[in-house]
C-alpha positions in Angstrom: -50.0 67.5 -45.4 -47.0 69.1 -45.4 -45.8 72.7 -44.8 -42.7 74.8 -45.7 -41.1 76.6 -42.8 -37.6 78.2 -42.3 -35.1 77.1 -39.5 -32.0 78.1 -37.8 -29.3 75.5 -37.6 -25.7 75.2 -36.7 -22.9 74.4 -38.9 -22.1 70.9 -37.2 -25.6 69.7 -36.6 -26.2 70.3 -40.7 -23.1 68.4 -41.6 -24.4 65.4 -38.9 -27.6 66.1 -40.9 -26.2 65.9 -44.2 -24.4 62.8 -42.8 -27.9 60.6 -43.2 -28.6 61.5 -47.0 -27.7 58.0 -49.1 -29.8 59.6 -52.4 -31.4 56.1 -52.3 -34.1 55.9 -49.0 -33.1 60.1 -47.7 -32.3 62.2 -50.9 -32.3 65.9 -49.3 -32.5 67.3 -46.0 -35.7 68.0 -45.6 -36.3 64.1 -45.6 -33.0 64.0 -43.4 -34.5 66.0 -40.7 -38.3 65.0 -40.8 -36.6 61.4 -40.5 -34.7 62.7 -37.2 -37.6 64.9 -36.1 -40.2 61.6 -36.4 -37.4 59.5 -34.2 -36.9 61.8 -31.8 -40.8 62.3 -31.4 -40.9 58.2 -30.8 -42.8 58.0 -34.2 -43.1 55.0 -36.9 -40.8 53.5 -35.2 -41.0 49.9 -36.6 -39.8 46.4 -35.4 -38.9 43.3 -37.4 -38.9 39.7 -35.0 -37.4 36.8 -37.5 -38.8 33.8 -36.5 -37.8 32.3 -39.8 -35.9 28.7 -41.0 -37.1 25.5 -40.8 -39.8 24.4 -38.2 -37.6 21.8 -36.5 -34.9 24.0 -36.6 -37.1 26.6 -33.7 -38.8 23.5 -32.1 -38.1 23.8 -28.1 -40.3 20.8 -27.8 -42.1 17.8 -29.0 -45.2 20.8 -29.7 -43.3 24.2 -28.8 -42.0 26.8 -30.4 -39.5 29.2 -29.0 -41.4 32.1 -29.8 -44.6 30.2 -27.8 -42.8 28.6 -25.0 -44.4 29.9 -21.3 -41.8 32.0 -19.1 -43.7 33.1 -15.3 -47.5 32.5 -17.1 -46.7 34.3 -20.9 -45.2 32.8 -24.0 -42.1 34.4 -25.6 -43.3 36.7 -28.1 -45.5 38.2 -25.5 -42.9 39.0 -23.7 -41.2 40.4 -26.4 -44.4 42.8 -28.0 -45.1 44.3 -24.5 -41.4 45.5 -24.4 -41.5 46.7 -27.6 -44.9 48.3 -26.9 -43.2 49.8 -24.4 -40.0 51.1 -25.9 -42.6 52.9 -28.6 -42.3 50.1 -31.4 -46.0 50.0 -32.5 -45.9 48.6 -35.8 -44.1 45.0 -35.8 -43.6 42.6 -38.5 -43.2 38.8 -37.7 -41.4 36.7 -40.5 -42.1 33.2 -39.6 -43.2 30.1 -41.8 -46.7 29.0 -41.3 -47.0 27.0 -39.1 -45.7 29.2 -36.5 -47.5 32.0 -38.1 -50.9 30.0 -37.3 -49.5 29.9 -33.1 -48.2 33.1 -32.8 -51.5 34.4 -34.6 -53.6 32.7 -31.3 -52.1 34.1 -28.8 -51.3 37.9 -30.4 -54.1 38.1 -32.9 -53.4 41.8 -34.8 -51.8 42.9 -31.8 -54.0 45.2 -31.1 -54.9 43.6 -27.4 -51.1 45.5 -26.6 -51.3 49.0 -28.5 -49.5 47.7 -31.7 -50.5 46.9 -34.8 -48.6 43.4 -36.1 -48.4 42.5 -40.1 -47.1 38.6 -40.3 -45.0 37.5 -43.3 -45.3 34.2 -44.3 -41.6 32.8 -45.1 -41.7 29.5 -47.7 -37.8 29.0 -47.8 -34.9 30.6 -46.8 -31.3 29.6 -46.4 -30.6 31.9 -43.8 -31.4 34.9 -41.5 -30.8 37.6 -44.3 -33.3 35.8 -46.6 -35.7 36.1 -43.9 -35.0 39.6 -43.3 -35.5 40.8 -47.2 -39.2 39.5 -47.3 -39.3 43.1 -45.5 -38.5 45.1 -48.3 -40.3 47.8 -50.1 -42.2 47.3 -46.6 -40.0 49.8 -44.5 -38.7 53.0 -45.5 -36.9 54.3 -42.3 -34.6 52.9 -39.8 -36.4 49.7 -37.9 -35.2 47.3 -35.0 -34.7 43.7 -35.8 -35.0 41.6 -33.0 -34.6 37.3 -33.8 -37.9 35.9 -32.2 -36.3 33.0 -29.5 -34.7 36.0 -26.7 -36.2 37.5 -24.0 -34.7 40.8 -23.2 -37.2 42.9 -20.8 -34.0 45.2 -18.7 -32.7 46.2 -21.9 -32.9 49.6 -23.1 -33.8 49.8 -27.0 -34.0 53.5 -26.8 -30.3 53.8 -26.1 -29.3 51.4 -28.7 -32.4 53.5 -31.3 -30.4 56.4 -30.4 -27.0 55.4 -30.1 -27.7 54.1 -34.0 -29.0 57.3 -34.8 -25.8 59.6 -33.8 -23.6 57.3 -35.6 -22.9 57.4 -39.9 -23.4 53.7 -40.9 -25.9 50.7 -42.0 -26.5 49.2 -39.0 -25.6 49.2 -35.2 -25.5 45.8 -33.4 -26.4 45.6 -29.7 -22.6 43.5 -28.1 -22.5 41.7 -25.0 -19.5 39.7 -23.6 -20.0 36.3 -23.9 -18.0 33.3 -22.0 -17.7 31.0 -25.5 -16.9 33.0 -28.9 -17.5 30.5 -30.6 -21.2 30.3 -30.7 -22.0 33.3 -31.2 -20.7 36.0 -33.7 -17.7 38.1 -32.7 -16.5 41.7 -33.4 -13.2 43.4 -33.3 -14.3 46.8 -32.3 -12.5 50.8 -32.2 -14.4 52.6 -30.3 -18.6 52.5 -31.7 -16.6 51.2 -35.2 -16.7 47.7 -35.7 -13.5 46.7 -37.9 -14.5 43.1 -38.2 -17.0 41.1 -38.1 -16.9 36.9 -37.7 -19.8 34.3 -36.8 -19.1 31.4 -34.8 -15.1 31.3 -35.0 -13.2 28.4 -34.5 -10.9 29.6 -31.3 -11.1 33.6 -31.0 -9.4 35.9 -28.1 -12.2 37.9 -28.5 -15.1 37.9 -26.1 -17.5 40.5 -27.5 -20.7 39.1 -29.4 -23.3 40.2 -31.3 -27.1 39.8 -28.8 -29.2 39.2 -31.6 -30.6 42.9 -32.0 -29.5 45.1 -33.8 -30.7 49.0 -35.5 -30.8 48.9 -39.2 -31.4 51.0 -42.4 -33.7 49.3 -45.3 -30.4 49.5 -47.7 -29.5 46.1 -45.6 -32.6 44.6 -47.5 -30.0 45.6 -50.5 -27.3 43.1 -50.3 -26.7 40.1 -51.8 -26.2 36.9 -49.4 -27.9 33.9 -47.2 -26.7 35.0 -43.4 -26.9 38.0 -41.9 -24.1 36.9 -39.6 -21.9 35.0 -42.7 -22.5 37.5 -45.4 -23.9 40.5 -45.1 -22.4 42.0 -41.1 -18.8 41.2 -42.2 -19.2 43.2 -46.0 -20.5 45.9 -44.1 -17.8 46.0 -41.4 -15.3 46.1 -44.3 -17.0 49.3 -45.6 -16.8 50.8 -42.7 -21.0 50.8 -42.0 -21.1 48.0 -38.8 -21.2 50.0 -35.5 -22.1 48.4 -32.4 -23.3 49.0 -28.6 -21.9 47.2 -25.9 -24.7 46.9 -23.0 -24.2 44.5 -20.0 -27.6 44.2 -19.8 -28.2 39.9 -20.3 -30.1 39.1 -23.4 -31.0 35.8 -22.4 -31.8 32.6 -25.4 -33.7 30.0 -25.6 -32.8 27.0 -27.4 -33.8 24.3 -25.3 -36.5 23.7 -22.6 -33.5 23.1 -19.9 -33.2 27.1 -21.0 -36.6 27.2 -20.5 -36.6 26.3 -17.1 -33.4 27.8 -15.9 -34.6 30.9 -16.8 -38.2 30.6 -14.7 -36.4 29.9 -11.8 -34.8 32.7 -11.6 
């Protein structure tokens, strides 16, 4: 049940509130204020874990997936869910092919033992990360976090990334870190917090600032055409001035091979 109240707000704050009204998902000041208050209180925070694509591409060994591999006695998915819960994300969508969903469900079930609710979204086919993410269209109507299913981010402050996104006018805010090899990442040209250009795995680059597999976005990203977030969507958002970046010195660990698992376990 909603109640009508009267409040006094400074002119600059009111301008900031009006700036997030897009007439699609947020149609008026009341919706904008309610969204900002809920986000500030940690309510309705939603995360999506992307583990889509052909099963063979996300195998870490002959009988193990990246997201179910063990690190110090716990699976990658357990590390992720525990961290998300600590940061206030209680509703989690997990997108993957049927075999991977079955493997993750055997570990996490519905998430209740960790204090979260996990909804499994089966992917039949896709040609990229945007195709995978689009499977939650109609299920989310507020800002949400997207995390790729092959990383460990225990040391990262998601709250800082979340708050930075809420302060900026734009569709998406990408986590950025420095990289020794920009040819293996999506690299960005940035001014302040505004990403001016996004290039996925350039053949050569003198820019060493790259996308680190985590971002926060509005649902409108699901309406953009294209198979890949990195090749199709992020470059377009950058050109439109709708893509922001948040630079962090915290390490996000990629897990692409058994050797990656071994190195992380040793440290």
